[in-house]
N, C-alpha and C positions, 0 to 999 in steps of 0.2 A: 738578642739573638742566640747567645749561648744557652740561656735558660730554655729558650723554645727547642733547641737541639736536644737537650737533656730531657725534656718533656716528651719529645717524640720518641726518644729511645725507649721511654718507659711504657708507651702505649701498648705494645704487644702483651704486656703483663696480664691484661684482662681476658685473654683468649685461652690461657692455660691454667690448669688447676694448681701446678706447683713450679717452683723454679728458684733460681739464684741470680741475683743482680749485683754486679760489682761495679761501682762508680766511685773510683779514688778521688777524682777532682775533674775540673773541666778541661785538663790538658792530657791526662794520661788515658791509655786504652781502657775502654769499658767493654765488660763482657756480661752477656745475659744468656742463661741456659734455662729453657723452660721445657716442660713436658707434660702431656696428658697420657691417656691409655693408648693413643695411636702413634705419636711421634715425639722426638726430641729435637729441639732446634737451638742451635748455637748462633747468637748475634754478636759480632764484634764491631765496635765503633772506635775509630781513632780521631778524636776531636782536632788534633793538631797536624793530622795527615799520616799517611802510611809510613813515611820515613821515620816517624817517631815510635812506631810500634816495636815492643821488644821482639827480638828474634831468637835469642839464645840466653840461657841462664849464665853461663860462665864463658868468658872469652879470654883466650891467651893471645900472645903475639901470633903463634903458628895457626890459629883458627880465623884470624882476620881475613885472609883471602876467601876462605869458605863462607864466611858471614856475608862478605861483599857478593859473592856469586848467589848466595840464598836471597839476599835482599833483592837483588836484580831479577832473579827468577820468579819471585813471589810478588813483584811490584803490581801485577794485575789484581791482586787482592783489593787494592784501593783503600779508601778511607773507611769504608764500611763494607762488611761481608757477612754472609749468613750461609750455614749448612744445616740440612735436615736429615735425620735418620729415622727409620722405622723403630718404633719402641721395642719390637722383638729383637732388634740387633743391639740393644742397650741394656746395661745393668745398673741399677741403682743400689747404693749401700743399704743393706737392710737395717743396720743400727745407726748409721750415719749418712743421711741423705746428701751431705756435701760431696760424697764420693760418687762419681759417675764414670761409666766407661761404655762408649759406643765403638763397635768395630765392624764397619761395613763401608762400602764405597758410597760417597755423597757427591753429587755435582752441585756446582754453584753457577750462577750467571757469569762470574768472572772467568770461567773456563779452566780453573784449577780444581783438581780432584782432591778430596779429603778422604782418607781411609780410616778415620775415626778420631777420638780424642779421649783423654782421661783427665780426671780432676785429682787433686790431692790437697790435704791440709798439712802443714808442717808447723812445727813449733821449734823456735830457736831460743835456748835458754842461756843467759850470760849473767854476769854480776849485775848488769843494769836491769834485769828482769826478763819477761818472756815476750816474745814477739811472734805472733801467728800470721802465717801466710797461706793464702788460697791460691793454687796454681792450675792453670788450665794448659795442657799440652796436646797441641793439634798435629796430626800427621798429615802432611800434604805432598802431592805429586805433581811437579812441574819441571820436567826435564830430569830432576833427581828427586830422591825422597828427602823431605826436610821435617824436622820436628820443631815446631814453633811453640815457645813456652811464654805464657803471659801471666806473671805473678801479681798478686794484688794483696795488700794488707787485709787480713780477715775482717778487721773492724770496718772496712770500707765496703764489705759485701753484706747482703742480707737475703734471707730466705723469704719467699712468698708462697 
């Protein structure tokens, strides 16, 4: 059944010329961003449920009440959600197509409005080597404005 869910997640790949798919494992949040000349679509699937979806990058003791409020306000996102933007409202990196930015309002069936998203690639260097992360940051409005960040090891992402 889990394999079938992963397979269904990949089906939209065929309708778009280009994109990025991040599938860390069968338990972590999976992100797919695809685009053609007309639109950009972000699809997020949380195989173990919404409550396991990353909400923030860093959490300190004083931010725990805010994190709780955010997770409750955004619960309607559900286990799977999708947002679409017109291609004219988005910018793709000219030299690095991993970098994408869309800045416009997007409605979803869940009733939560997105005001855009950005992606970033980050490299962490330590004595143990280099670790690369692909990060998607989504701007959402539901009572308050929230920035949801979903990081994935770059090695678990692929361009198509």
